[in-house]
N, C-alpha and C positions, 0 to 999 in steps of 0.2 A: 549425493542426495541433491534433492529438487525440491525447492520453494513456491509457493503462490506468495501473490501481493495482494492486499486488503484494502481499501478504506476503514478508518476507526470509528465504527460507528457514532459515536460521543464526543467525538475532537477535530474530525477528518483525516486527521494523519496519517500517513502511507506507512502500514504496515509489512513485514515478511513473516511468514507462517510455514512450517513445515509441510508439503506436498499431503495434502491427506487429513491433516489435523482436522478434529474438532470446533477446535477452538483458539483462538491466539490473543494475547496482551499486547495494548497498544503502548509500543516505547515512551511515547509524548504524554500519555493520562493514566493507563496502569489501569487502563478499563479490560476487562474478558470480555471478550466480545465471540462471538459465534461464526465462524466462516460462512455456514449455511444460508445467515442471513446478509452477510457484509458484502459487500461490493465485493468483487474480483475484479482488479486489473492487468492480470498476468498470471500464468500458470505455468508449471514446469520451466523455473528457471531456478540455475545453476547458482551454489551460495559465492560465486566468485563474482558473477554481474550484477549481487544485488546492488551493493550501491551505486553501481553508476547506471542501473534502471533505475532508484528512486530520483537520484539527482533530477534525470533527464522528465522522467513525470513530473516535477515540482516546476522545473526551467517551463514545460508545455503549460501547466498551469497557469505562471505567474505570466507568460504572454498572453494567452488567452484572457488573464485580467487586465492586462495593458490594452489592450484593442478594443475592450468593452468602453475604458474611459477615455478613450480617443476622439 
C-alpha cells in the first residue's frame, strides 16, 4: 500500500495518509485535514519508508532554521 506525506494545516506537523484518501487526521493535534487543501510533501511512499522519510524531512527543516539564525 502506498502513502502520501502532508503538512497539518493547524499545527504544521508532518503526517502520513493512505494514497488517494480524501482526509487525514494529524497525529500531533488531532485535526481532520482535507488532503486536497493540504501541502503535499511526497506521494507514492511505501509504508516501511514513512518513518525514515519523516525523520529526513524534519532534519532538513531544522537545518534550514539553523541557517536562518546564523
